[in-house]
PyMOL Python script that loads the backbone (N, CA, C, O; Angstrom):
from pymol import cmd

cmd.read_pdbstr("""\
ATOM      1  N   UNK A   1     105.496 116.904  97.633  1.00  0.00           N
ATOM      2  CA  UNK A   1     106.379 115.849  96.784  1.00  0.00           C
ATOM      3  C   UNK A   1     105.384 115.067  96.264  1.00  0.00           C
ATOM      4  O   UNK A   1     104.375 114.691  96.860  1.00  0.00           O
ATOM      5  N   UNK A   2     105.818 114.749  94.710  1.00  0.00           N
ATOM      6  CA  UNK A   2     105.012 113.986  94.154  1.00  0.00           C
ATOM      7  C   UNK A   2     105.123 112.364  94.282  1.00  0.00           C
ATOM      8  O   UNK A   2     106.249 111.896  94.449  1.00  0.00           O
ATOM      9  N   UNK A   3     104.133 111.586  94.218  1.00  0.00           N
ATOM     10  CA  UNK A   3     104.164 110.232  94.355  1.00  0.00           C
ATOM     11  C   UNK A   3     105.375 109.470  93.758  1.00  0.00           C
ATOM     12  O   UNK A   3     105.914 108.622  94.469  1.00  0.00           O
ATOM     13  N   UNK A   4     105.816 109.691  92.584  1.00  0.00           N
ATOM     14  CA  UNK A   4     107.340 109.444  92.138  1.00  0.00           C
ATOM     15  C   UNK A   4     108.359 109.845  92.843  1.00  0.00           C
ATOM     16  O   UNK A   4     109.443 109.263  92.802  1.00  0.00           O
ATOM     17  N   UNK A   5     108.126 110.900  93.582  1.00  0.00           N
ATOM     18  CA  UNK A   5     109.411 111.497  94.344  1.00  0.00           C
ATOM     19  C   UNK A   5     109.313 110.622  95.716  1.00  0.00           C
ATOM     20  O   UNK A   5     110.361 110.273  96.259  1.00  0.00           O
ATOM     21  N   UNK A   6     108.265 110.329  96.179  1.00  0.00           N
ATOM     22  CA  UNK A   6     108.215 109.486  97.532  1.00  0.00           C
ATOM     23  C   UNK A   6     108.804 108.309  97.113  1.00  0.00           C
ATOM     24  O   UNK A   6     109.815 108.054  97.769  1.00  0.00           O
ATOM     25  N   UNK A   7     108.443 107.208  95.952  1.00  0.00           N
ATOM     26  CA  UNK A   7     109.002 106.282  95.373  1.00  0.00           C
ATOM     27  C   UNK A   7     110.513 106.082  95.471  1.00  0.00           C
ATOM     28  O   UNK A   7     111.180 105.216  96.038  1.00  0.00           O
ATOM     29  N   UNK A   8     110.812 107.042  94.817  1.00  0.00           N
ATOM     30  CA  UNK A   8     112.244 107.193  94.532  1.00  0.00           C
ATOM     31  C   UNK A   8     113.226 107.535  95.816  1.00  0.00           C
ATOM     32  O   UNK A   8     114.396 107.164  95.908  1.00  0.00           O
ATOM     33  N   UNK A   9     112.511 108.312  96.779  1.00  0.00           N
ATOM     34  CA  UNK A   9     113.262 108.284  98.264  1.00  0.00           C
ATOM     35  C   UNK A   9     113.145 106.992  98.800  1.00  0.00           C
ATOM     36  O   UNK A   9     114.148 106.509  99.326  1.00  0.00           O
ATOM     37  N   UNK A  10     112.176 106.392  98.766  1.00  0.00           N
ATOM     38  CA  UNK A  10     111.675 105.444  99.389  1.00  0.00           C
ATOM     39  C   UNK A  10     112.872 104.143  98.913  1.00  0.00           C
ATOM     40  O   UNK A  10     113.598 103.569  99.725  1.00  0.00           O
ATOM     41  N   UNK A  11     112.848 103.898  97.550  1.00  0.00           N
ATOM     42  CA  UNK A  11     113.809 102.780  97.071  1.00  0.00           C
ATOM     43  C   UNK A  11     115.120 103.468  97.582  1.00  0.00           C
ATOM     44  O   UNK A  11     115.603 102.698  98.412  1.00  0.00           O
ATOM     45  N   UNK A  12     115.787 104.410  97.471  1.00  0.00           N
ATOM     46  CA  UNK A  12     116.907 104.905  97.752  1.00  0.00           C
ATOM     47  C   UNK A  12     117.112 104.768  99.286  1.00  0.00           C
ATOM     48  O   UNK A  12     118.032 104.082  99.732  1.00  0.00           O
ATOM     49  N   UNK A  13     116.340 105.358  99.995  1.00  0.00           N
ATOM     50  CA  UNK A  13     116.453 105.443 101.732  1.00  0.00           C
ATOM     51  C   UNK A  13     116.289 103.741 101.925  1.00  0.00           C
ATOM     52  O   UNK A  13     117.062 103.302 102.777  1.00  0.00           O
ATOM     53  N   UNK A  14     115.681 103.031 101.473  1.00  0.00           N
ATOM     54  CA  UNK A  14     115.514 101.600 101.674  1.00  0.00           C
ATOM     55  C   UNK A  14     116.790 101.021 101.356  1.00  0.00           C
ATOM     56  O   UNK A  14     117.328 100.344 102.232  1.00  0.00           O
ATOM     57  N   UNK A  15     117.421 101.187 100.141  1.00  0.00           N
ATOM     58  CA  UNK A  15     118.808 100.605 100.005  1.00  0.00           C
ATOM     59  C   UNK A  15     119.750 100.863 101.041  1.00  0.00           C
ATOM     60  O   UNK A  15     120.387 100.023 101.677  1.00  0.00           O
ATOM     61  N   UNK A  16     119.791 102.552 101.193  1.00  0.00           N
ATOM     62  CA  UNK A  16     120.713 102.841 102.122  1.00  0.00           C
ATOM     63  C   UNK A  16     120.712 102.254 103.454  1.00  0.00           C
ATOM     64  O   UNK A  16     121.734 102.116 104.127  1.00  0.00           O
ATOM     65  N   UNK A  17     119.334 101.851 103.885  1.00  0.00           N
ATOM     66  CA  UNK A  17     119.279 101.397 105.380  1.00  0.00           C
ATOM     67  C   UNK A  17     119.494  99.965 105.334  1.00  0.00           C
ATOM     68  O   UNK A  17     119.782  99.455 106.416  1.00  0.00           O
ATOM     69  N   UNK A  18     119.408  99.095 104.189  1.00  0.00           N
ATOM     70  CA  UNK A  18     119.875  97.822 104.190  1.00  0.00           C
ATOM     71  C   UNK A  18     121.521  97.672 104.216  1.00  0.00           C
ATOM     72  O   UNK A  18     122.129  96.868 104.922  1.00  0.00           O
ATOM     73  N   UNK A  19     122.118  98.626 103.288  1.00  0.00           N
ATOM     74  CA  UNK A  19     123.604  98.746 103.182  1.00  0.00           C
ATOM     75  C   UNK A  19     124.022  98.914 104.647  1.00  0.00           C
ATOM     76  O   UNK A  19     124.912  98.221 105.141  1.00  0.00           O
ATOM     77  N   UNK A  20     123.314  99.911 105.366  1.00  0.00           N
ATOM     78  CA  UNK A  20     123.922 100.507 106.674  1.00  0.00           C
ATOM     79  C   UNK A  20     123.742  99.086 107.655  1.00  0.00           C
ATOM     80  O   UNK A  20     124.615  98.822 108.482  1.00  0.00           O
ATOM     81  N   UNK A  21     122.669  98.304 107.503  1.00  0.00           N
ATOM     82  CA  UNK A  21     122.314  97.214 108.133  1.00  0.00           C
ATOM     83  C   UNK A  21     122.506  95.881 107.322  1.00  0.00           C
ATOM     84  O   UNK A  21     121.560  95.367 106.725  1.00  0.00           O
ATOM     85  N   UNK A  22     123.847  95.310 107.324  1.00  0.00           N
ATOM     86  CA  UNK A  22     123.714  94.119 106.167  1.00  0.00           C
ATOM     87  C   UNK A  22     123.533  93.059 106.899  1.00  0.00           C
ATOM     88  O   UNK A  22     123.867  92.991 108.082  1.00  0.00           O
ATOM     89  N   UNK A  23     122.818  91.866 106.049  1.00  0.00           N
ATOM     90  CA  UNK A  23     122.430  90.652 106.477  1.00  0.00           C
ATOM     91  C   UNK A  23     121.402  90.308 105.562  1.00  0.00           C
ATOM     92  O   UNK A  23     121.013  91.013 104.631  1.00  0.00           O
ATOM     93  N   UNK A  24     120.902  88.966 105.939  1.00  0.00           N
ATOM     94  CA  UNK A  24     119.970  88.509 105.140  1.00  0.00           C
ATOM     95  C   UNK A  24     118.537  88.963 105.583  1.00  0.00           C
ATOM     96  O   UNK A  24     118.076  88.952 106.724  1.00  0.00           O
ATOM     97  N   UNK A  25     117.811  89.450 104.168  1.00  0.00           N
ATOM     98  CA  UNK A  25     116.534  90.146 104.219  1.00  0.00           C
ATOM     99  C   UNK A  25     115.366  89.172 103.584  1.00  0.00           C
ATOM    100  O   UNK A  25     115.619  88.675 102.487  1.00  0.00           O
ATOM    101  N   UNK A  26     114.610  88.991 103.955  1.00  0.00           N
ATOM    102  CA  UNK A  26     113.539  88.288 102.812  1.00  0.00           C
ATOM    103  C   UNK A  26     112.811  89.632 102.264  1.00  0.00           C
ATOM    104  O   UNK A  26     112.697  90.739 102.789  1.00  0.00           O
ATOM    105  N   UNK A  27     112.415  89.190 101.163  1.00  0.00           N
ATOM    106  CA  UNK A  27     112.003  90.350 100.267  1.00  0.00           C
ATOM    107  C   UNK A  27     112.809  91.044  99.262  1.00  0.00           C
ATOM    108  O   UNK A  27     114.022  91.120  99.456  1.00  0.00           O
ATOM    109  N   UNK A  28     112.252  91.599  98.132  1.00  0.00           N
ATOM    110  CA  UNK A  28     113.406  92.079  97.237  1.00  0.00           C
ATOM    111  C   UNK A  28     112.997  93.646  97.016  1.00  0.00           C
ATOM    112  O   UNK A  28     112.523  94.260  97.971  1.00  0.00           O
ATOM    113  N   UNK A  29     113.180  94.288  95.765  1.00  0.00           N
ATOM    114  CA  UNK A  29     113.097  95.684  95.527  1.00  0.00           C
ATOM    115  C   UNK A  29     111.864  96.500  95.713  1.00  0.00           C
ATOM    116  O   UNK A  29     111.832  97.728  95.636  1.00  0.00           O
ATOM    117  N   UNK A  30     110.650  95.562  96.014  1.00  0.00           N
ATOM    118  CA  UNK A  30     109.618  96.317  96.204  1.00  0.00           C
ATOM    119  C   UNK A  30     109.507  96.115  97.793  1.00  0.00           C
ATOM    120  O   UNK A  30     108.823  97.021  98.268  1.00  0.00           O
ATOM    121  N   UNK A  31     109.892  95.355  98.609  1.00  0.00           N
ATOM    122  CA  UNK A  31     109.978  95.415 100.133  1.00  0.00           C
ATOM    123  C   UNK A  31     110.939  96.438 100.583  1.00  0.00           C
ATOM    124  O   UNK A  31     110.743  97.122 101.587  1.00  0.00           O
ATOM    125  N   UNK A  32     112.050  96.543  99.780  1.00  0.00           N
ATOM    126  CA  UNK A  32     113.181  97.702 100.043  1.00  0.00           C
ATOM    127  C   UNK A  32     112.119  99.090  99.929  1.00  0.00           C
ATOM    128  O   UNK A  32     111.927  99.750 100.950  1.00  0.00           O
ATOM    129  N   UNK A  33     111.554  99.420  98.831  1.00  0.00           N
ATOM    130  CA  UNK A  33     110.879 100.387  98.565  1.00  0.00           C
ATOM    131  C   UNK A  33     109.718 100.959  99.586  1.00  0.00           C
ATOM    132  O   UNK A  33     109.465 102.106  99.956  1.00  0.00           O
ATOM    133  N   UNK A  34     109.131  99.714  99.878  1.00  0.00           N
ATOM    134  CA  UNK A  34     107.866  99.948 100.960  1.00  0.00           C
ATOM    135  C   UNK A  34     108.649 100.465 102.417  1.00  0.00           C
ATOM    136  O   UNK A  34     108.297 101.389 103.150  1.00  0.00           O
ATOM    137  N   UNK A  35     109.797  99.570 102.568  1.00  0.00           N
ATOM    138  CA  UNK A  35     110.267 100.053 103.916  1.00  0.00           C
ATOM    139  C   UNK A  35     111.037 101.572 103.948  1.00  0.00           C
ATOM    140  O   UNK A  35     111.260 102.263 104.942  1.00  0.00           O
ATOM    141  N   UNK A  36     111.285 101.787 102.883  1.00  0.00           N
ATOM    142  CA  UNK A  36     111.966 103.085 102.601  1.00  0.00           C
ATOM    143  C   UNK A  36     110.833 104.137 102.972  1.00  0.00           C
ATOM    144  O   UNK A  36     111.001 104.913 103.913  1.00  0.00           O
ATOM    145  N   UNK A  37     109.563 104.142 102.130  1.00  0.00           N
ATOM    146  CA  UNK A  37     108.399 105.051 102.190  1.00  0.00           C
ATOM    147  C   UNK A  37     108.021 105.130 103.431  1.00  0.00           C
ATOM    148  O   UNK A  37     107.788 106.239 103.912  1.00  0.00           O
ATOM    149  N   UNK A  38     107.879 103.899 104.236  1.00  0.00           N
ATOM    150  CA  UNK A  38     107.280 103.814 105.718  1.00  0.00           C
ATOM    151  C   UNK A  38     108.422 104.600 106.698  1.00  0.00           C
ATOM    152  O   UNK A  38     108.128 105.110 107.779  1.00  0.00           O
ATOM    153  N   UNK A  39     109.654 104.598 106.163  1.00  0.00           N
ATOM    154  CA  UNK A  39     110.859 104.917 106.938  1.00  0.00           C
ATOM    155  C   UNK A  39     110.814 106.477 106.973  1.00  0.00           C
ATOM    156  O   UNK A  39     110.894 107.152 107.999  1.00  0.00           O
ATOM    157  N   UNK A  40     110.667 106.979 105.622  1.00  0.00           N
ATOM    158  CA  UNK A  40     110.501 107.943 105.577  1.00  0.00           C
ATOM    159  C   UNK A  40     109.485 108.811 105.904  1.00  0.00           C
ATOM    160  O   UNK A  40     109.882 109.971 106.019  1.00  0.00           O
ATOM    161  N   UNK A  41     108.057 108.609 106.134  1.00  0.00           N
ATOM    162  CA  UNK A  41     106.942 108.815 106.756  1.00  0.00           C
ATOM    163  C   UNK A  41     107.459 108.994 108.496  1.00  0.00           C
ATOM    164  O   UNK A  41     107.481 110.034 109.154  1.00  0.00           O
ATOM    165  N   UNK A  42     107.817 107.695 108.895  1.00  0.00           N
ATOM    166  CA  UNK A  42     108.328 107.608 110.339  1.00  0.00           C
ATOM    167  C   UNK A  42     109.456 108.771 110.529  1.00  0.00           C
ATOM    168  O   UNK A  42     109.314 109.617 111.412  1.00  0.00           O
ATOM    169  N   UNK A  43     110.371 108.772 109.820  1.00  0.00           N
ATOM    170  CA  UNK A  43     111.383 109.689 110.191  1.00  0.00           C
ATOM    171  C   UNK A  43     110.988 111.074 110.214  1.00  0.00           C
ATOM    172  O   UNK A  43     111.512 111.781 111.076  1.00  0.00           O
ATOM    173  N   UNK A  44     109.942 111.721 109.213  1.00  0.00           N
ATOM    174  CA  UNK A  44     109.356 113.245 109.495  1.00  0.00           C
ATOM    175  C   UNK A  44     108.703 113.236 110.550  1.00  0.00           C
ATOM    176  O   UNK A  44     108.762 114.193 111.322  1.00  0.00           O
ATOM    177  N   UNK A  45     107.817 111.966 110.842  1.00  0.00           N
ATOM    178  CA  UNK A  45     107.095 112.181 112.037  1.00  0.00           C
ATOM    179  C   UNK A  45     108.026 112.475 113.283  1.00  0.00           C
ATOM    180  O   UNK A  45     107.895 113.454 114.017  1.00  0.00           O
ATOM    181  N   UNK A  46     108.898 111.577 113.402  1.00  0.00           N
ATOM    182  CA  UNK A  46     109.712 111.580 114.654  1.00  0.00           C
ATOM    183  C   UNK A  46     110.541 112.842 114.710  1.00  0.00           C
ATOM    184  O   UNK A  46     110.735 113.455 115.760  1.00  0.00           O
ATOM    185  N   UNK A  47     111.053 113.228 113.456  1.00  0.00           N
ATOM    186  CA  UNK A  47     111.594 114.878 113.270  1.00  0.00           C
ATOM    187  C   UNK A  47     110.546 115.865 113.826  1.00  0.00           C
ATOM    188  O   UNK A  47     110.849 116.745 114.632  1.00  0.00           O
ATOM    189  N   UNK A  48     109.496 115.703 113.428  1.00  0.00           N
ATOM    190  CA  UNK A  48     108.332 116.722 113.818  1.00  0.00           C
ATOM    191  C   UNK A  48     108.111 116.830 115.558  1.00  0.00           C
ATOM    192  O   UNK A  48     108.146 117.850 116.247  1.00  0.00           O
ATOM    193  N   UNK A  49     107.880 115.452 115.976  1.00  0.00           N
ATOM    194  CA  UNK A  49     107.513 115.382 117.318  1.00  0.00           C
ATOM    195  C   UNK A  49     108.685 115.574 118.563  1.00  0.00           C
ATOM    196  O   UNK A  49     108.503 116.101 119.660  1.00  0.00           O
ATOM    197  N   UNK A  50     109.969 114.959 118.015  1.00  0.00           N
ATOM    198  CA  UNK A  50     111.112 115.120 119.016  1.00  0.00           C
ATOM    199  C   UNK A  50     111.341 116.595 118.988  1.00  0.00           C
ATOM    200  O   UNK A  50     111.124 117.385 119.906  1.00  0.00           O
ATOM    201  N   UNK A  51     111.945 116.922 117.457  1.00  0.00           N
ATOM    202  CA  UNK A  51     112.683 118.026 117.476  1.00  0.00           C
ATOM    203  C   UNK A  51     111.916 119.328 116.999  1.00  0.00           C
ATOM    204  O   UNK A  51     112.533 120.370 116.779  1.00  0.00           O
ATOM    205  N   UNK A  52     110.518 119.223 116.848  1.00  0.00           N
ATOM    206  CA  UNK A  52     109.729 120.293 116.515  1.00  0.00           C
ATOM    207  C   UNK A  52     110.141 120.972 115.267  1.00  0.00           C
ATOM    208  O   UNK A  52     110.009 122.194 115.192  1.00  0.00           O
ATOM    209  N   UNK A  53     110.679 120.220 114.176  1.00  0.00           N
ATOM    210  CA  UNK A  53     110.995 120.768 113.092  1.00  0.00           C
ATOM    211  C   UNK A  53     110.020 119.886 111.836  1.00  0.00           C
ATOM    212  O   UNK A  53     109.497 118.781 111.979  1.00  0.00           O
ATOM    213  N   UNK A  54     109.991 120.637 110.798  1.00  0.00           N
ATOM    214  CA  UNK A  54     109.350 119.885 109.538  1.00  0.00           C
ATOM    215  C   UNK A  54     110.292 119.545 108.681  1.00  0.00           C
ATOM    216  O   UNK A  54     110.797 120.264 107.819  1.00  0.00           O
ATOM    217  N   UNK A  55     110.624 117.973 109.026  1.00  0.00           N
ATOM    218  CA  UNK A  55     111.955 117.517 108.398  1.00  0.00           C
ATOM    219  C   UNK A  55     111.806 117.095 106.927  1.00  0.00           C
ATOM    220  O   UNK A  55     112.791 116.849 106.231  1.00  0.00           O
ATOM    221  N   UNK A  56     110.393 117.011 106.426  1.00  0.00           N
ATOM    222  CA  UNK A  56     110.487 116.196 105.292  1.00  0.00           C
ATOM    223  C   UNK A  56     110.100 117.579 104.193  1.00  0.00           C
ATOM    224  O   UNK A  56     108.900 117.649 103.928  1.00  0.00           O
ATOM    225  N   UNK A  57     110.806 118.433 103.683  1.00  0.00           N
ATOM    226  CA  UNK A  57     110.883 119.831 102.965  1.00  0.00           C
ATOM    227  C   UNK A  57     110.769 119.620 101.597  1.00  0.00           C
ATOM    228  O   UNK A  57     109.921 120.332 101.060  1.00  0.00           O
ATOM    229  N   UNK A  58     111.396 118.823 100.847  1.00  0.00           N
ATOM    230  CA  UNK A  58     111.583 118.601  99.722  1.00  0.00           C
ATOM    231  C   UNK A  58     112.425 117.613  99.352  1.00  0.00           C
ATOM    232  O   UNK A  58     113.119 117.118 100.240  1.00  0.00           O
ATOM    233  N   UNK A  59     112.585 116.970  97.585  1.00  0.00           N
ATOM    234  CA  UNK A  59     113.499 116.226  97.423  1.00  0.00           C
ATOM    235  C   UNK A  59     114.729 116.365  97.642  1.00  0.00           C
ATOM    236  O   UNK A  59     115.260 115.444  98.262  1.00  0.00           O
ATOM    237  N   UNK A  60     115.530 117.452  97.252  1.00  0.00           N
ATOM    238  CA  UNK A  60     116.803 117.797  97.589  1.00  0.00           C
ATOM    239  C   UNK A  60     117.366 118.440  98.637  1.00  0.00           C
ATOM    240  O   UNK A  60     118.513 118.883  98.579  1.00  0.00           O
ATOM    241  N   UNK A  61     116.514 118.556  99.804  1.00  0.00           N
ATOM    242  CA  UNK A  61     116.977 118.813 101.213  1.00  0.00           C
ATOM    243  C   UNK A  61     117.523 117.887 102.088  1.00  0.00           C
ATOM    244  O   UNK A  61     117.015 116.790 102.323  1.00  0.00           O
ATOM    245  N   UNK A  62     118.420 118.256 102.512  1.00  0.00           N
ATOM    246  CA  UNK A  62     119.101 117.151 103.296  1.00  0.00           C
ATOM    247  C   UNK A  62     118.532 116.534 104.433  1.00  0.00           C
ATOM    248  O   UNK A  62     118.895 115.389 104.698  1.00  0.00           O
ATOM    249  N   UNK A  63     117.697 117.104 105.153  1.00  0.00           N
ATOM    250  CA  UNK A  63     116.719 116.948 106.192  1.00  0.00           C
ATOM    251  C   UNK A  63     115.698 115.676 105.899  1.00  0.00           C
ATOM    252  O   UNK A  63     115.442 114.709 106.616  1.00  0.00           O
ATOM    253  N   UNK A  64     115.217 116.026 104.599  1.00  0.00           N
ATOM    254  CA  UNK A  64     114.320 114.835 104.196  1.00  0.00           C
ATOM    255  C   UNK A  64     115.039 113.536 104.080  1.00  0.00           C
ATOM    256  O   UNK A  64     114.449 112.523 104.457  1.00  0.00           O
ATOM    257  N   UNK A  65     116.481 113.433 103.510  1.00  0.00           N
ATOM    258  CA  UNK A  65     117.034 112.116 103.333  1.00  0.00           C
ATOM    259  C   UNK A  65     117.535 111.617 104.398  1.00  0.00           C
ATOM    260  O   UNK A  65     117.779 110.411 104.436  1.00  0.00           O
ATOM    261  N   UNK A  66     117.794 112.461 105.504  1.00  0.00           N
ATOM    262  CA  UNK A  66     118.123 111.969 106.790  1.00  0.00           C
ATOM    263  C   UNK A  66     117.034 111.412 107.677  1.00  0.00           C
ATOM    264  O   UNK A  66     117.226 110.403 108.357  1.00  0.00           O
ATOM    265  N   UNK A  67     115.983 112.017 107.669  1.00  0.00           N
ATOM    266  CA  UNK A  67     114.858 111.564 108.307  1.00  0.00           C
ATOM    267  C   UNK A  67     114.200 110.058 107.528  1.00  0.00           C
ATOM    268  O   UNK A  67     113.608 109.188 108.167  1.00  0.00           O
ATOM    269  N   UNK A  68     114.437 110.009 106.167  1.00  0.00           N
ATOM    270  CA  UNK A  68     114.181 109.033 105.362  1.00  0.00           C
ATOM    271  C   UNK A  68     115.006 107.703 105.850  1.00  0.00           C
ATOM    272  O   UNK A  68     114.463 106.625 106.094  1.00  0.00           O
ATOM    273  N   UNK A  69     116.305 107.945 105.944  1.00  0.00           N
ATOM    274  CA  UNK A  69     117.156 107.017 106.152  1.00  0.00           C
ATOM    275  C   UNK A  69     117.251 106.441 107.604  1.00  0.00           C
ATOM    276  O   UNK A  69     117.422 105.246 107.845  1.00  0.00           O
ATOM    277  N   UNK A  70     117.096 107.637 108.745  1.00  0.00           N
ATOM    278  CA  UNK A  70     116.919 106.936 109.906  1.00  0.00           C
ATOM    279  C   UNK A  70     115.512 106.246 110.278  1.00  0.00           C
ATOM    280  O   UNK A  70     115.399 105.456 111.215  1.00  0.00           O
ATOM    281  N   UNK A  71     114.435 106.641 109.422  1.00  0.00           N
ATOM    282  CA  UNK A  71     113.410 106.017 109.641  1.00  0.00           C
ATOM    283  C   UNK A  71     113.300 104.596 109.070  1.00  0.00           C
ATOM    284  O   UNK A  71     112.627 103.705 109.588  1.00  0.00           O
ATOM    285  N   UNK A  72     114.018 104.475 107.967  1.00  0.00           N
ATOM    286  CA  UNK A  72     114.141 103.359 107.138  1.00  0.00           C
ATOM    287  C   UNK A  72     114.984 102.230 108.011  1.00  0.00           C
ATOM    288  O   UNK A  72     114.611 101.061 108.117  1.00  0.00           O
ATOM    289  N   UNK A  73     116.129 102.746 108.590  1.00  0.00           N
ATOM    290  CA  UNK A  73     116.806 101.840 109.760  1.00  0.00           C
ATOM    291  C   UNK A  73     115.869 101.317 110.885  1.00  0.00           C
ATOM    292  O   UNK A  73     115.948 100.136 111.226  1.00  0.00           O
ATOM    293  N   UNK A  74     115.033 102.118 111.438  1.00  0.00           N
ATOM    294  CA  UNK A  74     114.349 101.834 112.452  1.00  0.00           C
ATOM    295  C   UNK A  74     113.326 100.921 111.952  1.00  0.00           C
ATOM    296  O   UNK A  74     113.099  99.912 112.620  1.00  0.00           O
ATOM    297  N   UNK A  75     112.427 101.207 110.460  1.00  0.00           N
ATOM    298  CA  UNK A  75     111.326 100.087 110.084  1.00  0.00           C
ATOM    299  C   UNK A  75     112.114  98.729 109.540  1.00  0.00           C
ATOM    300  O   UNK A  75     111.574  97.623 109.489  1.00  0.00           O
ATOM    301  N   UNK A  76     113.605  99.027 109.106  1.00  0.00           N
ATOM    302  CA  UNK A  76     113.951  97.590 108.739  1.00  0.00           C
ATOM    303  C   UNK A  76     114.243  96.738 110.008  1.00  0.00           C
ATOM    304  O   UNK A  76     114.053  95.527 110.118  1.00  0.00           O
ATOM    305  N   UNK A  77     114.716  97.550 110.906  1.00  0.00           N
ATOM    306  CA  UNK A  77     115.050  96.550 112.406  1.00  0.00           C
ATOM    307  C   UNK A  77     113.746  96.091 112.684  1.00  0.00           C
ATOM    308  O   UNK A  77     113.564  94.876 112.766  1.00  0.00           O
ATOM    309  N   UNK A  78     112.751  96.930 112.851  1.00  0.00           N
ATOM    310  CA  UNK A  78     111.179  96.013 113.352  1.00  0.00           C
ATOM    311  C   UNK A  78     110.948  95.024 112.173  1.00  0.00           C
ATOM    312  O   UNK A  78     110.514  93.902 112.434  1.00  0.00           O
ATOM    313  N   UNK A  79     111.176  95.327 111.085  1.00  0.00           N
ATOM    314  CA  UNK A  79     110.791  94.032 110.127  1.00  0.00           C
ATOM    315  C   UNK A  79     111.723  92.934 110.222  1.00  0.00           C
ATOM    316  O   UNK A  79     111.302  91.782 110.121  1.00  0.00           O
ATOM    317  N   UNK A  80     113.237  93.234 110.449  1.00  0.00           N
ATOM    318  CA  UNK A  80     113.808  91.885 110.988  1.00  0.00           C
ATOM    319  C   UNK A  80     113.542  91.332 111.808  1.00  0.00           C
ATOM    320  O   UNK A  80     113.787  90.126 111.806  1.00  0.00           O
ATOM    321  N   UNK A  81     112.874  91.978 112.973  1.00  0.00           N
ATOM    322  CA  UNK A  81     112.293  91.371 114.397  1.00  0.00           C
ATOM    323  C   UNK A  81     111.312  90.696 114.175  1.00  0.00           C
ATOM    324  O   UNK A  81     111.378  89.545 114.608  1.00  0.00           O
ATOM    325  N   UNK A  82     110.238  91.033 113.557  1.00  0.00           N
ATOM    326  CA  UNK A  82     108.922  90.607 113.036  1.00  0.00           C
ATOM    327  C   UNK A  82     109.105  89.262 112.160  1.00  0.00           C
ATOM    328  O   UNK A  82     108.854  88.105 112.497  1.00  0.00           O
ATOM    329  N   UNK A  83     109.616  89.749 110.936  1.00  0.00           N
ATOM    330  CA  UNK A  83     109.491  88.688 109.676  1.00  0.00           C
ATOM    331  C   UNK A  83     110.428  87.507 109.420  1.00  0.00           C
ATOM    332  O   UNK A  83     110.224  86.425 108.870  1.00  0.00           O
ATOM    333  N   UNK A  84     111.818  88.189 110.141  1.00  0.00           N
ATOM    334  CA  UNK A  84     112.958  87.262 110.271  1.00  0.00           C
ATOM    335  C   UNK A  84     112.713  86.014 111.207  1.00  0.00           C
ATOM    336  O   UNK A  84     113.079  84.890 110.863  1.00  0.00           O
ATOM    337  N   UNK A  85     111.970  86.306 112.611  1.00  0.00           N
ATOM    338  CA  UNK A  85     111.590  85.004 113.192  1.00  0.00           C
ATOM    339  C   UNK A  85     110.794  84.029 112.609  1.00  0.00           C
ATOM    340  O   UNK A  85     110.981  82.857 112.935  1.00  0.00           O
ATOM    341  N   UNK A  86     109.787  84.365 111.660  1.00  0.00           N
ATOM    342  CA  UNK A  86     109.005  83.518 110.778  1.00  0.00           C
ATOM    343  C   UNK A  86     109.945  82.412 110.086  1.00  0.00           C
ATOM    344  O   UNK A  86     109.723  81.221 110.303  1.00  0.00           O
ATOM    345  N   UNK A  87     110.893  82.781 109.333  1.00  0.00           N
ATOM    346  CA  UNK A  87     111.554  81.945 108.559  1.00  0.00           C
ATOM    347  C   UNK A  87     112.613  81.183 109.132  1.00  0.00           C
ATOM    348  O   UNK A  87     113.378  80.562 108.394  1.00  0.00           O
ATOM    349  N   UNK A  88     112.740  81.165 110.410  1.00  0.00           N
ATOM    350  CA  UNK A  88     113.676  80.344 110.935  1.00  0.00           C
ATOM    351  C   UNK A  88     113.114  79.184 111.463  1.00  0.00           C
ATOM    352  O   UNK A  88     113.834  78.330 111.980  1.00  0.00           O
TER     353      UNK A  88
END
""", "prot")
cmd.dss("prot")
cmd.show_as("cartoon", "prot")
cmd.util.cbc("prot")
cmd.orient("prot")
């Protein structure tokens, strides 16, 4: 996949993760995109390690989106644990 596809998947997966886990988050669109990109990489890696499948196959594959969203939810939860405590 191209870098533009990774950015687009990251932006959308990060936004979906924030919609699934509502609450106040520090950061805006760039942080959401970074959470989504890192989440996509994490989700792809976890899919490969746990299920022994290559879960990042292409932009329009359902497995790519599921891996990116699940990974983004995990990264967002970690982000809230680490960064959320600093703002209090």
